[in-house]
PDB file of N, CA, C, O and CB in Angstrom:
ATOM      1  N   MET A   1       0.441 -12.987 -20.919  1.00  0.00           N
ATOM      2  CA  MET A   1       1.001 -12.594 -19.625  1.00  0.00           C
ATOM      3  C   MET A   1       0.511 -11.194 -19.275  1.00  0.00           C
ATOM      4  O   MET A   1       0.657 -10.266 -20.070  1.00  0.00           O
ATOM      5  CB  MET A   1       2.560 -12.645 -19.648  1.00  0.00           C
ATOM      6  N   SER A   2      -0.081 -11.038 -18.063  1.00  0.00           N
ATOM      7  CA  SER A   2      -0.601  -9.730 -17.674  1.00  0.00           C
ATOM      8  C   SER A   2       0.489  -8.900 -17.008  1.00  0.00           C
ATOM      9  O   SER A   2       1.384  -9.422 -16.343  1.00  0.00           O
ATOM     10  CB  SER A   2      -1.806  -9.886 -16.731  1.00  0.00           C
ATOM     11  N   ARG A   3       0.384  -7.617 -17.205  1.00  0.00           N
ATOM     12  CA  ARG A   3       1.351  -6.689 -16.654  1.00  0.00           C
ATOM     13  C   ARG A   3       0.975  -6.358 -15.214  1.00  0.00           C
ATOM     14  O   ARG A   3      -0.203  -6.171 -14.911  1.00  0.00           O
ATOM     15  CB  ARG A   3       1.430  -5.410 -17.509  1.00  0.00           C
ATOM     16  N   GLN A   4       1.951  -6.283 -14.331  1.00  0.00           N
ATOM     17  CA  GLN A   4       1.713  -5.998 -12.932  1.00  0.00           C
ATOM     18  C   GLN A   4       1.353  -4.524 -12.749  1.00  0.00           C
ATOM     19  O   GLN A   4       2.056  -3.644 -13.246  1.00  0.00           O
ATOM     20  CB  GLN A   4       2.944  -6.365 -12.092  1.00  0.00           C
ATOM     21  N   LYS A   5       0.250  -4.256 -12.032  1.00  0.00           N
ATOM     22  CA  LYS A   5      -0.200  -2.890 -11.808  1.00  0.00           C
ATOM     23  C   LYS A   5       0.559  -2.289 -10.625  1.00  0.00           C
ATOM     24  O   LYS A   5       0.548  -2.840  -9.524  1.00  0.00           O
ATOM     25  CB  LYS A   5      -1.730  -2.848 -11.558  1.00  0.00           C
ATOM     26  N   LYS A   6       1.221  -1.147 -10.867  1.00  0.00           N
ATOM     27  CA  LYS A   6       1.981  -0.463  -9.823  1.00  0.00           C
ATOM     28  C   LYS A   6       1.445   0.952  -9.679  1.00  0.00           C
ATOM     29  O   LYS A   6       1.064   1.587 -10.662  1.00  0.00           O
ATOM     30  CB  LYS A   6       3.506  -0.449 -10.149  1.00  0.00           C
ATOM     31  N   ARG A   7       1.419   1.441  -8.436  1.00  0.00           N
ATOM     32  CA  ARG A   7       0.951   2.800  -8.171  1.00  0.00           C
ATOM     33  C   ARG A   7       2.032   3.552  -7.409  1.00  0.00           C
ATOM     34  O   ARG A   7       2.633   3.008  -6.483  1.00  0.00           O
ATOM     35  CB  ARG A   7      -0.386   2.791  -7.370  1.00  0.00           C
ATOM     36  N   PHE A   8       2.284   4.801  -7.793  1.00  0.00           N
ATOM     37  CA  PHE A   8       3.194   5.643  -7.020  1.00  0.00           C
ATOM     38  C   PHE A   8       2.412   6.253  -5.865  1.00  0.00           C
ATOM     39  O   PHE A   8       1.249   6.623  -6.024  1.00  0.00           O
ATOM     40  CB  PHE A   8       3.842   6.757  -7.912  1.00  0.00           C
ATOM     41  N   ILE A   9       3.044   6.356  -4.714  1.00  0.00           N
ATOM     42  CA  ILE A   9       2.425   6.910  -3.526  1.00  0.00           C
ATOM     43  C   ILE A   9       2.880   8.363  -3.387  1.00  0.00           C
ATOM     44  O   ILE A   9       4.034   8.630  -3.051  1.00  0.00           O
ATOM     45  CB  ILE A   9       2.790   6.074  -2.255  1.00  0.00           C
ATOM     46  N   ALA A  10       1.964   9.300  -3.649  1.00  0.00           N
ATOM     47  CA  ALA A  10       2.282  10.731  -3.615  1.00  0.00           C
ATOM     48  C   ALA A  10       2.692  11.153  -2.213  1.00  0.00           C
ATOM     49  O   ALA A  10       2.009  10.844  -1.236  1.00  0.00           O
ATOM     50  CB  ALA A  10       1.080  11.568  -4.090  1.00  0.00           C
ATOM     51  N   GLY A  11       3.800  11.855  -2.121  1.00  0.00           N
ATOM     52  CA  GLY A  11       4.270  12.392  -0.855  1.00  0.00           C
ATOM     53  C   GLY A  11       5.019  11.406   0.022  1.00  0.00           C
ATOM     54  O   GLY A  11       5.489  11.776   1.098  1.00  0.00           O
ATOM     55  N   ALA A  12       5.141  10.153  -0.417  1.00  0.00           N
ATOM     56  CA  ALA A  12       5.848   9.149   0.385  1.00  0.00           C
ATOM     57  C   ALA A  12       7.357   9.363   0.291  1.00  0.00           C
ATOM     58  O   ALA A  12       7.882   9.728  -0.762  1.00  0.00           O
ATOM     59  CB  ALA A  12       5.479   7.719  -0.078  1.00  0.00           C
ATOM     60  N   THR A  13       8.039   9.132   1.403  1.00  0.00           N
ATOM     61  CA  THR A  13       9.488   9.264   1.465  1.00  0.00           C
ATOM     62  C   THR A  13      10.106   7.889   1.664  1.00  0.00           C
ATOM     63  O   THR A  13       9.639   7.112   2.496  1.00  0.00           O
ATOM     64  CB  THR A  13       9.912  10.228   2.601  1.00  0.00           C
ATOM     65  N   CYS A  14      11.134   7.589   0.919  1.00  0.00           N
ATOM     66  CA  CYS A  14      11.816   6.294   1.032  1.00  0.00           C
ATOM     67  C   CYS A  14      12.515   6.203   2.391  1.00  0.00           C
ATOM     68  O   CYS A  14      13.252   7.115   2.764  1.00  0.00           O
ATOM     69  CB  CYS A  14      12.844   6.100  -0.130  1.00  0.00           C
ATOM     70  N   PRO A  15      12.293   5.113   3.135  1.00  0.00           N
ATOM     71  CA  PRO A  15      12.956   4.958   4.427  1.00  0.00           C
ATOM     72  C   PRO A  15      14.470   4.778   4.314  1.00  0.00           C
ATOM     73  O   PRO A  15      15.189   4.985   5.290  1.00  0.00           O
ATOM     74  CB  PRO A  15      12.368   3.783   5.155  1.00  0.00           C
ATOM     75  N   SER A  16      14.951   4.400   3.152  1.00  0.00           N
ATOM     76  CA  SER A  16      16.376   4.160   2.974  1.00  0.00           C
ATOM     77  C   SER A  16      17.132   5.406   2.495  1.00  0.00           C
ATOM     78  O   SER A  16      18.083   5.843   3.143  1.00  0.00           O
ATOM     79  CB  SER A  16      16.580   3.030   1.991  1.00  0.00           C
ATOM     80  N   CYS A  17      16.710   5.975   1.364  1.00  0.00           N
ATOM     81  CA  CYS A  17      17.451   7.099   0.778  1.00  0.00           C
ATOM     82  C   CYS A  17      16.795   8.462   1.029  1.00  0.00           C
ATOM     83  O   CYS A  17      17.358   9.495   0.667  1.00  0.00           O
ATOM     84  CB  CYS A  17      17.597   6.885  -0.708  1.00  0.00           C
ATOM     85  N   GLN A  18      15.607   8.468   1.649  1.00  0.00           N
ATOM     86  CA  GLN A  18      14.868   9.686   1.992  1.00  0.00           C
ATOM     87  C   GLN A  18      14.356  10.478   0.786  1.00  0.00           C
ATOM     88  O   GLN A  18      13.920  11.618   0.948  1.00  0.00           O
ATOM     89  CB  GLN A  18      15.738  10.571   2.818  1.00  0.00           C
ATOM     90  N   ALA A  19      14.399   9.900  -0.419  1.00  0.00           N
ATOM     91  CA  ALA A  19      13.876  10.576  -1.608  1.00  0.00           C
ATOM     92  C   ALA A  19      12.352  10.592  -1.553  1.00  0.00           C
ATOM     93  O   ALA A  19      11.727   9.618  -1.134  1.00  0.00           O
ATOM     94  CB  ALA A  19      14.369   9.879  -2.910  1.00  0.00           C
ATOM     95  N   MET A  20      11.763  11.701  -1.977  1.00  0.00           N
ATOM     96  CA  MET A  20      10.310  11.823  -1.952  1.00  0.00           C
ATOM     97  C   MET A  20       9.731  11.503  -3.323  1.00  0.00           C
ATOM     98  O   MET A  20      10.345  11.785  -4.353  1.00  0.00           O
ATOM     99  CB  MET A  20       9.890  13.233  -1.508  1.00  0.00           C
ATOM    100  N   ASP A  21       8.536  10.909  -3.320  1.00  0.00           N
ATOM    101  CA  ASP A  21       7.800  10.559  -4.541  1.00  0.00           C
ATOM    102  C   ASP A  21       8.520   9.528  -5.411  1.00  0.00           C
ATOM    103  O   ASP A  21       8.421   9.574  -6.638  1.00  0.00           O
ATOM    104  CB  ASP A  21       7.549  11.805  -5.354  1.00  0.00           C
ATOM    105  N   THR A  22       9.237   8.608  -4.788  1.00  0.00           N
ATOM    106  CA  THR A  22       9.915   7.551  -5.545  1.00  0.00           C
ATOM    107  C   THR A  22       9.405   6.166  -5.165  1.00  0.00           C
ATOM    108  O   THR A  22       9.925   5.162  -5.652  1.00  0.00           O
ATOM    109  CB  THR A  22      11.422   7.626  -5.319  1.00  0.00           C
ATOM    110  N   ILE A  23       8.396   6.100  -4.303  1.00  0.00           N
ATOM    111  CA  ILE A  23       7.880   4.823  -3.798  1.00  0.00           C
ATOM    112  C   ILE A  23       6.698   4.359  -4.647  1.00  0.00           C
ATOM    113  O   ILE A  23       5.736   5.097  -4.862  1.00  0.00           O
ATOM    114  CB  ILE A  23       7.457   4.951  -2.311  1.00  0.00           C
ATOM    115  N   GLU A  24       6.797   3.126  -5.120  1.00  0.00           N
ATOM    116  CA  GLU A  24       5.679   2.512  -5.834  1.00  0.00           C
ATOM    117  C   GLU A  24       5.160   1.355  -5.001  1.00  0.00           C
ATOM    118  O   GLU A  24       5.918   0.708  -4.279  1.00  0.00           O
ATOM    119  CB  GLU A  24       6.104   2.030  -7.255  1.00  0.00           C
ATOM    120  N   LEU A  25       3.858   1.098  -5.107  1.00  0.00           N
ATOM    121  CA  LEU A  25       3.190   0.048  -4.352  1.00  0.00           C
ATOM    122  C   LEU A  25       2.574  -0.930  -5.334  1.00  0.00           C
ATOM    123  O   LEU A  25       1.952  -0.522  -6.315  1.00  0.00           O
ATOM    124  CB  LEU A  25       2.113   0.634  -3.397  1.00  0.00           C
ATOM    125  N   TYR A  26       2.743  -2.222  -5.075  1.00  0.00           N
ATOM    126  CA  TYR A  26       2.153  -3.243  -5.934  1.00  0.00           C
ATOM    127  C   TYR A  26       2.012  -4.545  -5.157  1.00  0.00           C
ATOM    128  O   TYR A  26       2.600  -4.702  -4.087  1.00  0.00           O
ATOM    129  CB  TYR A  26       3.008  -3.458  -7.207  1.00  0.00           C
ATOM    130  N   LEU A  27       1.238  -5.469  -5.690  1.00  0.00           N
ATOM    131  CA  LEU A  27       1.080  -6.792  -5.086  1.00  0.00           C
ATOM    132  C   LEU A  27       2.053  -7.756  -5.733  1.00  0.00           C
ATOM    133  O   LEU A  27       2.142  -7.841  -6.958  1.00  0.00           O
ATOM    134  CB  LEU A  27      -0.375  -7.305  -5.231  1.00  0.00           C
ATOM    135  N   GLU A  28       2.786  -8.487  -4.892  1.00  0.00           N
ATOM    136  CA  GLU A  28       3.715  -9.507  -5.366  1.00  0.00           C
ATOM    137  C   GLU A  28       3.375 -10.790  -4.616  1.00  0.00           C
ATOM    138  O   GLU A  28       3.617 -10.885  -3.413  1.00  0.00           O
ATOM    139  CB  GLU A  28       5.226  -9.080  -5.143  1.00  0.00           C
ATOM    140  N   ASN A  29       2.821 -11.768  -5.309  1.00  0.00           N
ATOM    141  CA  ASN A  29       2.358 -13.013  -4.680  1.00  0.00           C
ATOM    142  C   ASN A  29       1.344 -12.729  -3.572  1.00  0.00           C
ATOM    143  O   ASN A  29       1.402 -13.322  -2.495  1.00  0.00           O
ATOM    144  CB  ASN A  29       3.552 -13.800  -4.110  1.00  0.00           C
ATOM    145  N   ASN A  30       0.416 -11.816  -3.853  1.00  0.00           N
ATOM    146  CA  ASN A  30      -0.644 -11.411  -2.923  1.00  0.00           C
ATOM    147  C   ASN A  30      -0.117 -10.762  -1.643  1.00  0.00           C
ATOM    148  O   ASN A  30      -0.794 -10.796  -0.616  1.00  0.00           O
ATOM    149  CB  ASN A  30      -1.482 -12.608  -2.561  1.00  0.00           C
ATOM    150  N   VAL A  31       1.057 -10.183  -1.688  1.00  0.00           N
ATOM    151  CA  VAL A  31       1.637  -9.461  -0.558  1.00  0.00           C
ATOM    152  C   VAL A  31       1.928  -8.041  -1.027  1.00  0.00           C
ATOM    153  O   VAL A  31       2.563  -7.843  -2.062  1.00  0.00           O
ATOM    154  CB  VAL A  31       2.941 -10.168  -0.021  1.00  0.00           C
ATOM    155  N   GLU A  32       1.453  -7.032  -0.248  1.00  0.00           N
ATOM    156  CA  GLU A  32       1.748  -5.643  -0.609  1.00  0.00           C
ATOM    157  C   GLU A  32       3.252  -5.407  -0.530  1.00  0.00           C
ATOM    158  O   GLU A  32       3.905  -5.774   0.447  1.00  0.00           O
ATOM    159  CB  GLU A  32       0.989  -4.653   0.319  1.00  0.00           C
ATOM    160  N   THR A  33       3.783  -4.792  -1.572  1.00  0.00           N
ATOM    161  CA  THR A  33       5.214  -4.544  -1.654  1.00  0.00           C
ATOM    162  C   THR A  33       5.436  -3.088  -2.028  1.00  0.00           C
ATOM    163  O   THR A  33       4.776  -2.559  -2.922  1.00  0.00           O
ATOM    164  CB  THR A  33       5.892  -5.493  -2.680  1.00  0.00           C
ATOM    165  N   ILE A  34       6.384  -2.434  -1.328  1.00  0.00           N
ATOM    166  CA  ILE A  34       6.794  -1.087  -1.739  1.00  0.00           C
ATOM    167  C   ILE A  34       8.210  -1.192  -2.286  1.00  0.00           C
ATOM    168  O   ILE A  34       9.008  -2.023  -1.850  1.00  0.00           O
ATOM    169  CB  ILE A  34       6.715  -0.055  -0.540  1.00  0.00           C
ATOM    170  N   HIS A  35       8.498  -0.329  -3.250  1.00  0.00           N
ATOM    171  CA  HIS A  35       9.801  -0.350  -3.925  1.00  0.00           C
ATOM    172  C   HIS A  35      10.187   1.074  -4.261  1.00  0.00           C
ATOM    173  O   HIS A  35       9.375   1.826  -4.801  1.00  0.00           O
ATOM    174  CB  HIS A  35       9.768  -1.235  -5.211  1.00  0.00           C
ATOM    175  N   CYS A  36      11.413   1.453  -3.951  1.00  0.00           N
ATOM    176  CA  CYS A  36      11.923   2.779  -4.303  1.00  0.00           C
ATOM    177  C   CYS A  36      12.603   2.674  -5.663  1.00  0.00           C
ATOM    178  O   CYS A  36      13.524   1.876  -5.843  1.00  0.00           O
ATOM    179  CB  CYS A  36      12.918   3.325  -3.210  1.00  0.00           C
ATOM    180  N   VAL A  37      12.152   3.473  -6.610  1.00  0.00           N
ATOM    181  CA  VAL A  37      12.726   3.411  -7.959  1.00  0.00           C
ATOM    182  C   VAL A  37      14.095   4.090  -8.025  1.00  0.00           C
ATOM    183  O   VAL A  37      14.804   3.957  -9.022  1.00  0.00           O
ATOM    184  CB  VAL A  37      11.775   4.061  -8.965  1.00  0.00           C
ATOM    185  N   GLN A  38      14.471   4.823  -6.962  1.00  0.00           N
ATOM    186  CA  GLN A  38      15.770   5.487  -6.963  1.00  0.00           C
ATOM    187  C   GLN A  38      16.869   4.602  -6.375  1.00  0.00           C
ATOM    188  O   GLN A  38      17.910   4.412  -7.004  1.00  0.00           O
ATOM    189  CB  GLN A  38      15.687   6.788  -6.186  1.00  0.00           C
ATOM    190  N   CYS A  39      16.648   4.058  -5.174  1.00  0.00           N
ATOM    191  CA  CYS A  39      17.715   3.269  -4.528  1.00  0.00           C
ATOM    192  C   CYS A  39      17.408   1.764  -4.504  1.00  0.00           C
ATOM    193  O   CYS A  39      18.225   0.970  -4.039  1.00  0.00           O
ATOM    194  CB  CYS A  39      17.932   3.765  -3.097  1.00  0.00           C
ATOM    195  N   HIS A  40      16.236   1.380  -5.003  1.00  0.00           N
ATOM    196  CA  HIS A  40      15.798  -0.019  -5.100  1.00  0.00           C
ATOM    197  C   HIS A  40      15.508  -0.669  -3.742  1.00  0.00           C
ATOM    198  O   HIS A  40      15.515  -1.894  -3.624  1.00  0.00           O
ATOM    199  CB  HIS A  40      16.851  -0.824  -5.820  1.00  0.00           C
ATOM    200  N   TYR A  41      15.251   0.157  -2.715  1.00  0.00           N
ATOM    201  CA  TYR A  41      14.794  -0.366  -1.424  1.00  0.00           C
ATOM    202  C   TYR A  41      13.480  -1.100  -1.650  1.00  0.00           C
ATOM    203  O   TYR A  41      12.659  -0.666  -2.458  1.00  0.00           O
ATOM    204  CB  TYR A  41      14.624   0.782  -0.364  1.00  0.00           C
ATOM    205  N   LYS A  42      13.276  -2.209  -0.944  1.00  0.00           N
ATOM    206  CA  LYS A  42      12.066  -3.004  -1.121  1.00  0.00           C
ATOM    207  C   LYS A  42      11.623  -3.543   0.228  1.00  0.00           C
ATOM    208  O   LYS A  42      12.438  -4.030   1.012  1.00  0.00           O
ATOM    209  CB  LYS A  42      12.300  -4.161  -2.126  1.00  0.00           C
ATOM    210  N   LYS A  43      10.327  -3.452   0.493  1.00  0.00           N
ATOM    211  CA  LYS A  43       9.785  -3.990   1.740  1.00  0.00           C
ATOM    212  C   LYS A  43       8.424  -4.593   1.445  1.00  0.00           C
ATOM    213  O   LYS A  43       7.639  -4.046   0.671  1.00  0.00           O
ATOM    214  CB  LYS A  43       9.681  -2.888   2.844  1.00  0.00           C
ATOM    215  N   GLN A  44       8.158  -5.736   2.077  1.00  0.00           N
ATOM    216  CA  GLN A  44       6.872  -6.404   1.909  1.00  0.00           C
ATOM    217  C   GLN A  44       6.140  -6.424   3.232  1.00  0.00           C
ATOM    218  O   GLN A  44       6.750  -6.532   4.295  1.00  0.00           O
ATOM    219  CB  GLN A  44       7.053  -7.835   1.367  1.00  0.00           C
ATOM    220  N   GLN A  45       4.812  -6.318   3.152  1.00  0.00           N
ATOM    221  CA  GLN A  45       3.994  -6.350   4.345  1.00  0.00           C
ATOM    222  C   GLN A  45       2.885  -7.368   4.148  1.00  0.00           C
ATOM    223  O   GLN A  45       2.071  -7.232   3.235  1.00  0.00           O
ATOM    224  CB  GLN A  45       3.418  -4.952   4.665  1.00  0.00           C
ATOM    225  N   PRO A  46       2.849  -8.380   4.990  1.00  0.00           N
ATOM    226  CA  PRO A  46       1.786  -9.380   4.871  1.00  0.00           C
ATOM    227  C   PRO A  46       0.415  -8.748   5.037  1.00  0.00           C
ATOM    228  O   PRO A  46       0.274  -7.744   5.735  1.00  0.00           O
ATOM    229  CB  PRO A  46       1.976 -10.488   5.903  1.00  0.00           C
ATOM    230  N   ASP A  47      -0.593  -9.324   4.403  1.00  0.00           N
ATOM    231  CA  ASP A  47      -1.944  -8.782   4.410  1.00  0.00           C
ATOM    232  C   ASP A  47      -2.506  -8.626   5.819  1.00  0.00           C
ATOM    233  O   ASP A  47      -3.253  -7.681   6.074  1.00  0.00           O
ATOM    234  CB  ASP A  47      -2.852  -9.667   3.598  1.00  0.00           C
ATOM    235  N   ASP A  48      -2.167  -9.529   6.738  1.00  0.00           N
ATOM    236  CA  ASP A  48      -2.674  -9.445   8.107  1.00  0.00           C
ATOM    237  C   ASP A  48      -2.221  -8.154   8.781  1.00  0.00           C
ATOM    238  O   ASP A  48      -3.013  -7.500   9.460  1.00  0.00           O
ATOM    239  CB  ASP A  48      -2.210 -10.656   8.923  1.00  0.00           C
ATOM    240  N   ALA A  49      -0.960  -7.782   8.601  1.00  0.00           N
ATOM    241  CA  ALA A  49      -0.446  -6.545   9.192  1.00  0.00           C
ATOM    242  C   ALA A  49      -1.108  -5.332   8.564  1.00  0.00           C
ATOM    243  O   ALA A  49      -1.407  -4.362   9.260  1.00  0.00           O
ATOM    244  CB  ALA A  49       1.075  -6.458   9.027  1.00  0.00           C
ATOM    245  N   THR A  50      -1.341  -5.371   7.264  1.00  0.00           N
ATOM    246  CA  THR A  50      -2.006  -4.276   6.578  1.00  0.00           C
ATOM    247  C   THR A  50      -3.432  -4.132   7.084  1.00  0.00           C
ATOM    248  O   THR A  50      -3.882  -3.021   7.367  1.00  0.00           O
ATOM    249  CB  THR A  50      -1.993  -4.497   5.060  1.00  0.00           C
ATOM    250  N   GLN A  51      -4.131  -5.224   7.197  1.00  0.00           N
ATOM    251  CA  GLN A  51      -5.522  -5.221   7.655  1.00  0.00           C
ATOM    252  C   GLN A  51      -5.609  -4.654   9.069  1.00  0.00           C
ATOM    253  O   GLN A  51      -6.490  -3.841   9.345  1.00  0.00           O
ATOM    254  CB  GLN A  51      -6.116  -6.648   7.610  1.00  0.00           C
ATOM    255  N   ALA A  52      -4.719  -5.062   9.968  1.00  0.00           N
ATOM    256  CA  ALA A  52      -4.748  -4.600  11.349  1.00  0.00           C
ATOM    257  C   ALA A  52      -4.490  -3.097  11.434  1.00  0.00           C
ATOM    258  O   ALA A  52      -5.151  -2.396  12.200  1.00  0.00           O
ATOM    259  CB  ALA A  52      -3.717  -5.359  12.183  1.00  0.00           C
ATOM    260  N   ALA A  53      -3.539  -2.605  10.656  1.00  0.00           N
ATOM    261  CA  ALA A  53      -3.228  -1.177  10.673  1.00  0.00           C
ATOM    262  C   ALA A  53      -4.378  -0.360  10.114  1.00  0.00           C
ATOM    263  O   ALA A  53      -4.678   0.715  10.633  1.00  0.00           O
ATOM    264  CB  ALA A  53      -1.957  -0.899   9.880  1.00  0.00           C
ATOM    265  N   THR A  54      -5.019  -0.840   9.079  1.00  0.00           N
ATOM    266  CA  THR A  54      -6.138  -0.125   8.470  1.00  0.00           C
ATOM    267  C   THR A  54      -7.342  -0.116   9.384  1.00  0.00           C
ATOM    268  O   THR A  54      -7.949   0.937   9.582  1.00  0.00           O
ATOM    269  CB  THR A  54      -6.506  -0.748   7.133  1.00  0.00           C
ATOM    270  N   ARG A  55      -7.701  -1.227   9.935  1.00  0.00           N
ATOM    271  CA  ARG A  55      -8.896  -1.347  10.771  1.00  0.00           C
ATOM    272  C   ARG A  55      -8.788  -0.559  12.069  1.00  0.00           C
ATOM    273  O   ARG A  55      -9.812  -0.147  12.613  1.00  0.00           O
ATOM    274  CB  ARG A  55      -9.158  -2.797  11.084  1.00  0.00           C
ATOM    275  N   GLN A  56      -7.609  -0.342  12.572  1.00  0.00           N
ATOM    276  CA  GLN A  56      -7.419   0.355  13.830  1.00  0.00           C
ATOM    277  C   GLN A  56      -7.989   1.777  13.782  1.00  0.00           C
ATOM    278  O   GLN A  56      -8.533   2.250  14.780  1.00  0.00           O
ATOM    279  CB  GLN A  56      -5.940   0.393  14.182  1.00  0.00           C
ATOM    280  N   PHE A  57      -7.874   2.466  12.643  1.00  0.00           N
ATOM    281  CA  PHE A  57      -8.291   3.851  12.540  1.00  0.00           C
ATOM    282  C   PHE A  57      -9.595   4.036  11.773  1.00  0.00           C
ATOM    283  O   PHE A  57     -10.022   5.166  11.534  1.00  0.00           O
ATOM    284  CB  PHE A  57      -7.214   4.645  11.887  1.00  0.00           C
ATOM    285  N   GLU A  58     -10.225   2.938  11.389  1.00  0.00           N
ATOM    286  CA  GLU A  58     -11.451   3.006  10.606  1.00  0.00           C
ATOM    287  C   GLU A  58     -12.645   3.313  11.497  1.00  0.00           C
ATOM    288  O   GLU A  58     -12.717   2.853  12.637  1.00  0.00           O
ATOM    289  CB  GLU A  58     -11.676   1.699   9.851  1.00  0.00           C
ATOM    290  N   GLN A  59     -13.589   4.100  10.962  1.00  0.00           N
ATOM    291  CA  GLN A  59     -14.810   4.405  11.690  1.00  0.00           C
ATOM    292  C   GLN A  59     -15.992   4.155  10.766  1.00  0.00           C
ATOM    293  O   GLN A  59     -15.947   4.484   9.581  1.00  0.00           O
ATOM    294  CB  GLN A  59     -14.808   5.872  12.214  1.00  0.00           C
ATOM    295  N   VAL A  60     -17.042   3.572  11.314  1.00  0.00           N
ATOM    296  CA  VAL A  60     -18.266   3.360  10.543  1.00  0.00           C
ATOM    297  C   VAL A  60     -19.112   4.617  10.681  1.00  0.00           C
ATOM    298  O   VAL A  60     -19.390   5.060  11.795  1.00  0.00           O
ATOM    299  CB  VAL A  60     -19.051   2.080  11.032  1.00  0.00           C
ATOM    300  N   ILE A  61     -19.522   5.193   9.557  1.00  0.00           N
ATOM    301  CA  ILE A  61     -20.353   6.389   9.609  1.00  0.00           C
ATOM    302  C   ILE A  61     -21.800   6.098   9.299  1.00  0.00           C
ATOM    303  O   ILE A  61     -22.650   6.970   9.478  1.00  0.00           O
ATOM    304  CB  ILE A  61     -19.836   7.420   8.658  1.00  0.00           C
ATOM    305  N   GLY A  62     -22.106   4.912   8.844  1.00  0.00           N
ATOM    306  CA  GLY A  62     -23.475   4.526   8.552  1.00  0.00           C
ATOM    307  C   GLY A  62     -23.532   3.183   7.874  1.00  0.00           C
ATOM    308  O   GLY A  62     -22.546   2.731   7.291  1.00  0.00           O
ATOM    309  N   ILE A  63     -24.679   2.542   7.945  1.00  0.00           N
ATOM    310  CA  ILE A  63     -24.876   1.254   7.306  1.00  0.00           C
ATOM    311  C   ILE A  63     -26.011   1.385   6.310  1.00  0.00           C
ATOM    312  O   ILE A  63     -27.109   1.810   6.670  1.00  0.00           O
ATOM    313  CB  ILE A  63     -25.171   0.143   8.348  1.00  0.00           C
ATOM    314  N   PHE A  64     -25.759   1.026   5.075  1.00  0.00           N
ATOM    315  CA  PHE A  64     -26.749   1.119   4.009  1.00  0.00           C
ATOM    316  C   PHE A  64     -27.635  -0.123   4.026  1.00  0.00           C
ATOM    317  O   PHE A  64     -27.147  -1.248   3.926  1.00  0.00           O
ATOM    318  CB  PHE A  64     -26.063   1.283   2.631  1.00  0.00           C
ATOM    319  N   LYS A  65     -28.936   0.094   4.153  1.00  0.00           N
ATOM    320  CA  LYS A  65     -29.902  -1.018   4.139  1.00  0.00           C
ATOM    321  C   LYS A  65     -30.900  -0.756   3.020  1.00  0.00           C
ATOM    322  O   LYS A  65     -31.856  -0.005   3.215  1.00  0.00           O
ATOM    323  CB  LYS A  65     -30.639  -1.171   5.531  1.00  0.00           C
ATOM    324  N   PRO A  66     -30.698  -1.360   1.849  1.00  0.00           N
ATOM    325  CA  PRO A  66     -31.540  -1.065   0.698  1.00  0.00           C
ATOM    326  C   PRO A  66     -32.991  -1.529   0.850  1.00  0.00           C
ATOM    327  O   PRO A  66     -33.865  -0.977   0.182  1.00  0.00           O
ATOM    328  CB  PRO A  66     -30.950  -1.694  -0.514  1.00  0.00           C
ATOM    329  N   ASP A  67     -33.281  -2.514   1.695  1.00  0.00           N
ATOM    330  CA  ASP A  67     -34.635  -3.022   1.858  1.00  0.00           C
ATOM    331  C   ASP A  67     -35.448  -2.238   2.882  1.00  0.00           C
ATOM    332  O   ASP A  67     -36.657  -2.445   2.982  1.00  0.00           O
ATOM    333  CB  ASP A  67     -34.588  -4.464   2.256  1.00  0.00           C
ATOM    334  N   ALA A  68     -34.838  -1.368   3.624  1.00  0.00           N
ATOM    335  CA  ALA A  68     -35.536  -0.636   4.704  1.00  0.00           C
ATOM    336  C   ALA A  68     -36.309   0.553   4.171  1.00  0.00           C
ATOM    337  O   ALA A  68     -36.947   1.269   4.942  1.00  0.00           O
ATOM    338  CB  ALA A  68     -34.540  -0.161   5.759  1.00  0.00           C
TER     339      ALA A  68
END
């Protein structure tokens, strides 16, 4: 059985208890999930919503063409 990889998000504030640096991020059934280790607040965000939010602010700075 593999252990689930969790990452703490530096500077993040819990939307429920307002504690800072208590939010961990991990994948649960291929859905991004945040969890507060202090008050146990939990929220999931489907991949489509994550993709849309990320792509909105992304900028292409160049395209690498190894054959050129």
